[in-house]
C-alpha positions as CSV (number, residue, x, y, z in Angstrom):
1,X,102.4,125.0,66.8
2,X,105.7,124.0,68.3
3,X,106.5,126.0,71.1
4,X,110.2,127.1,70.6
5,X,109.6,130.2,72.6
6,X,109.1,128.9,76.5
7,X,112.6,128.7,77.4
8,X,114.8,132.0,78.1
9,X,111.4,134.2,77.2
10,X,113.1,137.7,79.5
11,X,116.3,137.2,76.6
12,X,113.9,137.0,73.9
13,X,111.9,140.1,74.3
14,X,115.0,142.0,75.7
15,X,116.8,141.4,72.3
16,X,114.7,140.2,69.3
17,X,113.8,143.5,67.5
18,X,110.5,144.9,67.4
19,X,108.4,146.5,64.1
20,X,108.9,150.1,62.7
21,X,105.8,152.8,63.1
22,X,105.4,153.0,59.4
23,X,104.7,149.0,59.5
24,X,101.8,150.1,62.0
25,X,100.7,153.3,60.2
26,X,100.0,151.4,57.2
27,X,97.7,149.1,58.8
28,X,96.0,151.3,60.2
29,X,94.9,153.1,56.9
30,X,93.5,149.7,55.9
31,X,91.4,149.3,58.3
32,X,87.9,150.3,57.9
33,X,86.9,149.8,62.1
34,X,89.3,149.9,65.4
35,X,86.6,148.1,67.5
36,X,88.6,144.2,68.0
37,X,92.0,142.9,67.2
38,X,93.5,139.8,67.3
39,X,97.4,139.3,67.8
40,X,98.2,135.5,67.1
41,X,101.4,134.2,68.6
42,X,102.2,137.3,70.7
43,X,104.9,136.1,72.4
44,X,105.7,138.6,75.0
45,X,103.3,141.1,73.8
46,X,105.6,144.1,71.9
47,X,102.7,143.9,68.8
48,X,99.8,144.0,71.1
49,X,101.4,146.6,72.5
50,X,101.3,148.8,69.7
51,X,98.1,148.4,67.8
52,X,96.3,148.2,71.8
53,X,97.6,152.2,71.0
54,X,94.6,152.2,68.5
55,X,92.4,149.7,69.2
56,X,89.4,149.3,71.9
57,X,90.6,145.7,72.4
58,X,93.0,143.5,71.7
59,X,92.8,139.7,72.2
60,X,96.3,138.2,72.5
61,X,97.0,134.7,72.3
62,X,100.4,132.6,72.8
63,X,100.9,128.4,73.6
64,X,103.5,130.3,75.6
65,X,102.7,130.6,79.2
66,X,106.2,132.3,80.1
67,X,106.1,134.3,77.3
68,X,102.7,135.6,78.7
69,X,104.1,135.7,81.6
70,X,105.9,139.0,80.5
71,X,104.0,140.2,78.5
72,X,103.3,144.0,77.7
73,X,100.2,145.0,80.2
74,X,98.0,147.4,78.5
75,X,94.2,147.6,80.5
76,X,92.8,146.6,76.7
77,X,95.2,143.6,76.2
78,X,93.1,140.0,77.0
79,X,96.0,137.4,76.9
80,X,94.9,133.9,76.9
81,X,96.7,130.6,75.7
82,X,95.4,129.3,72.8
83,X,96.5,127.6,69.7
84,X,96.4,129.3,66.7
85,X,94.6,126.6,65.2
86,X,91.5,126.4,67.2
87,X,90.1,129.7,69.6
88,X,87.1,130.2,71.7
89,X,86.7,133.1,69.7
90,X,83.1,134.6,68.1
91,X,82.4,134.0,64.7
92,X,83.5,137.2,62.5
93,X,84.8,139.3,66.1
94,X,88.2,140.8,64.2
95,X,88.8,144.0,62.1
96,X,92.8,143.0,62.7
97,X,93.8,139.7,62.9
98,X,98.2,139.8,62.7
99,X,100.8,137.6,63.4
100,X,104.2,138.4,64.1
101,X,107.2,136.7,63.6
102,X,104.8,133.6,64.0
103,X,103.3,132.8,61.4
104,X,105.7,129.9,60.0
105,X,104.6,127.7,63.3
106,X,101.0,126.9,62.7
107,X,99.5,124.5,60.5
108,X,98.4,126.6,57.8
109,X,95.1,125.3,56.5
110,X,93.8,125.0,60.5
111,X,95.2,128.7,61.2
112,X,93.6,129.9,58.0
113,X,90.3,128.7,58.8
114,X,90.0,130.2,62.3
115,X,91.2,133.6,60.8
116,X,87.7,133.6,58.1
117,X,85.6,132.0,60.7
118,X,87.1,135.3,63.1
119,X,87.7,137.8,60.7
120,X,84.6,140.4,59.9
121,X,83.5,140.8,56.3
122,X,86.0,143.9,56.0
123,X,88.4,142.7,58.6
124,X,92.1,142.8,57.3
125,X,95.2,140.4,58.2
126,X,98.5,140.4,58.4
127,X,101.6,138.4,58.7
128,X,105.1,139.7,59.6
129,X,108.1,138.8,60.4
130,X,112.0,140.0,59.6
131,X,114.8,138.6,58.0
132,X,118.3,137.4,58.4
133,X,120.3,141.1,59.2
134,X,123.1,142.7,57.3
135,X,126.1,145.2,58.7
136,X,129.3,146.1,57.4
137,X,130.2,143.6,54.6
138,X,132.9,142.0,57.2
139,X,130.3,141.2,60.0
140,X,128.3,140.2,57.3
141,X,130.5,137.5,56.3
142,X,130.8,136.1,58.9
143,X,127.4,135.8,60.3
144,X,126.9,133.9,56.8
145,X,129.4,131.4,57.5
146,X,127.4,130.7,60.8
147,X,124.1,130.6,59.7
148,X,124.5,129.0,56.6
149,X,127.9,127.0,58.2
150,X,127.9,126.2,62.0
151,X,124.0,125.9,63.2
152,X,122.7,125.4,59.4
153,X,122.1,121.9,60.4
154,X,120.5,123.2,63.3
155,X,117.6,125.3,61.9
156,X,114.2,124.1,62.1
157,X,112.8,123.0,58.4
158,X,110.4,126.0,58.7
159,X,112.8,128.7,59.0
160,X,112.8,128.1,55.2
161,X,109.5,130.2,55.2
162,X,111.3,133.3,57.0
163,X,114.8,133.0,54.5
164,X,112.1,133.6,51.1
165,X,110.6,136.3,52.8
166,X,106.9,134.7,53.6
167,X,106.7,134.2,50.3
168,X,106.8,130.3,49.6
169,X,104.2,130.6,52.6
170,X,100.3,130.0,51.6
171,X,98.0,132.9,51.7
172,X,94.5,132.7,50.4
173,X,93.2,136.0,50.8
174,X,92.8,138.8,48.4
175,X,96.5,140.7,48.7
176,X,97.3,144.4,49.4
177,X,100.1,145.8,48.0
178,X,102.6,147.5,50.7
179,X,105.6,149.1,50.6
180,X,108.9,147.2,51.6
181,X,109.9,147.9,55.2
182,X,113.1,148.0,57.1
183,X,113.8,148.5,61.0
184,X,116.9,150.1,61.3
185,X,119.6,149.7,65.0
186,X,122.5,150.8,66.4
187,X,123.6,148.1,68.6
188,X,126.4,147.2,71.0
189,X,128.4,144.3,70.4
190,X,126.8,143.0,73.4
191,X,123.2,143.3,72.0
192,X,123.9,141.7,69.2
193,X,126.0,138.9,70.9
194,X,122.5,138.5,72.7
195,X,120.5,138.5,69.9
196,X,122.3,135.6,67.9
197,X,121.8,133.4,71.2
198,X,118.2,134.0,71.2
199,X,118.2,131.9,67.5
200,X,116.5,129.0,67.7
201,X,119.0,126.7,65.8
202,X,121.6,127.9,68.2
203,X,119.8,126.7,71.1
204,X,119.5,123.3,69.0
205,X,123.1,123.1,68.7
206,X,124.0,124.1,72.2
207,X,121.6,121.5,73.6
208,X,122.9,118.8,71.1
209,X,126.7,119.9,71.7
210,X,126.6,120.9,75.0
211,X,128.8,124.1,73.6
212,X,127.2,127.6,73.2
213,X,127.8,128.0,68.8
214,X,128.0,131.6,69.4
215,X,131.4,131.6,70.8
216,X,133.3,129.8,68.1
217,X,132.6,133.7,66.9
218,X,132.5,135.8,69.4
219,X,136.0,136.9,68.7
220,X,135.5,137.3,65.0
221,X,132.5,139.8,65.5
222,X,134.2,141.9,68.1
223,X,136.8,142.4,65.1
224,X,134.5,143.0,62.4
225,X,131.6,144.6,64.3
226,X,133.3,146.8,66.8
227,X,131.8,148.5,70.2
228,X,128.9,149.9,68.1
229,X,127.5,149.5,64.9
230,X,124.7,149.7,62.2
231,X,122.0,146.9,61.8
232,X,119.3,146.6,59.5
233,X,116.4,143.9,59.4
234,X,114.5,143.7,56.0
235,X,110.8,143.5,57.4
236,X,108.4,140.5,55.8
237,X,104.9,141.9,55.6
238,X,102.1,140.5,53.7
239,X,98.3,142.0,53.9
240,X,95.1,141.0,52.7
241,X,91.2,140.6,52.9
242,X,88.5,137.7,52.1
243,X,87.6,137.5,48.6
244,X,85.3,139.7,47.1
245,X,83.4,137.2,44.1
246,X,81.2,139.4,41.9
């Protein structure tokens, strides 16, 4: 698993979107037990914090020590530095294994082997994330030119899985049909610019060119977006369970 998250972890927590409560309600409605959950690739623990509200214990793992240092603190969340593909968890330990905006960085075959080992027979796995946001049409045009053009060559290859809405990620489980989710915000322009500066392609561009690429579109965005405007994130969501064989 790549570690793109250790640098600038404070801004990652500050500016990145979260997930609507409807997502957690749907997850809860499909669970049989609420004893133990594993949040894999937890980052700064936003998802761990949410599921800790209805689980007795949450194990939350990441390979970034800097992220974990800034993670949400709850008495029933246990953080540890572990790779997704090889953990010290017990067999059939978890009612839920969840990974948010992280699974595309994993080595799929090894991670899913670990999921199948650690998931209870009636447990559920969830992989989720968020895609490219939309706003008003003029802002969307600026963002699309930035996304595909200015920083297009600087995206990690794994970004394609997000662009494909996680539909092309291997998922060797019996899939549970889920509704479409969206997360809507009203952001000010500074929040939007701060969010763009958390993009990995922006960081890669900056390292290679010694220049902040967001500055190239900042004035245009201030004109099209204004001081405050709406943004909409499509939520990428897949839930599954172990295959049942007759």
